[in-house]
C-alpha positions, 0 to 999 in steps of 0.5 A: 183124455178129452178133446180140449186136454187133447189139444192142449198136450199137442200144443204143449208138445210144440215147446217141448217142455223138457228142453225148456229146463236147459234154457234159463241156465245159458244166461244165468252162466253168462251173467255170473261169469260176466260178473265176476267174483264181486258181482251181485245177483239182481233182476236183470239175471231173471229178466234175461233168463226169462227172455231166453225162455221165450225165444227158445220157445218161439224158435221150436214152435216155429222150428215146426211150422217151417218143417211142416211138409217134412214132418208130414212124410218123416215125423207124421206124429208131430202136432202140426203134422198130425193136424192137432194143432192148426199151423197159422195158430202156431206161426201166431204164437210163435212170432208173438212168443219171439217179440215177447221174449225180445221185450222181456229182455228191455228191463235188462238194459239196452245191451240186453234188449239188443242182444235178445233182438239178434237172438230172435233174429238167429232164430227166424234165420235157422227156421225159415232161411237156412236149409235143415241139416246143411252146414249153415243150419248147423251153425246158426243153430249153434250161434243161437245157443251162443247168443243164449249165453251171450244175452246173460253177458249183455245184461250183466254190462260187462262185454269186455273181450279181455275178460275171456271166460264167459266168452269161452263158455258161450263159444263152447256151448254153441260148438257142442250144440253143433256136435249134437245138431250133426247127429240129430240131422240124420235122426230119421235114417241108419248113420254111421256115426263112428268117432263122431259120436264122442265129438260132444264130449270131446268139445265139453273137454276141450272147452273146460280145459281152455276155461281152466287154464286162463290166466283169470281166477277159475274155482277148481269146483267148477272144474271139478263140476266139469267132469260130471257132464264128460261123463254123461255125455261120454255115456250116451255116446257109449250107449248110441254106438258107431252105427245107431238105429233111427229110434236109438237117436232122438232119446239120446239126442235128449240126453245131450241136450238135458247135459247142457243144464251140468255144462251151465252149473259147471260154468256157474261154479267157476265164478264165485259162492254165488255161482256155486249156488246157481249151480246147485240149483241148476243141478236140481233141473236135470232129473226135473227135466229127465222126468218131464221128458217121460211124461 
């Protein structure tokens, strides 16, 4: 591999391409759930998805910038820690992506722009303010993912709290990420997870259970599809074991993150036949994300 190709590969690794497949489904699910059975697809949904992807990539790059010293000690193979990508260049790229992400939400409306700006602020707070692995950091991480779903809700223009399903989906997504992040925080050492390894599956079960019993109409196709991420996350917890070795945790965390695609598909299928179409599209991204992850 040539030097330019190596630099390009390391630059791509900063943005974690496999994880990017999990991002557009957040605003897509929020938009479809908030629009309801009578809603229609339009360009606002696409702009919200593009905005979320840019903001997510920005957060990942800036996270490596903020964790530079820790990565030099614990993850020396990371692109910045090994010197393959200059730290200043990564900082500039991360900030530029974040600004572009917020700007991409503008065509989706003023509320979407405000939601994207709030999401970028949360990203900066997580990366540069909250201590890594702290309770505050974990909560802000969850808020980032909830806000990603909220970006789609804002793009739909329907921010009514009386329509509880999209907000419940956003909350469930955030809590799921908090549970996964708790396990990821100790990935460089031997952990005693115990029953904690079942937390992601339990949160999803609770979220789908609550949404299924809301007074609004929820197509059972979405509830049935919700069984798929439950099975996947349960199996990940089983494979992880109560005291996983450090080398077993990162790939498992990747599996939990990719399972978000299945969660988003289930959310979409709860809305209408349009949501079922979106769910099928998202389901195609799940194996694609796994393939990219292996490469």
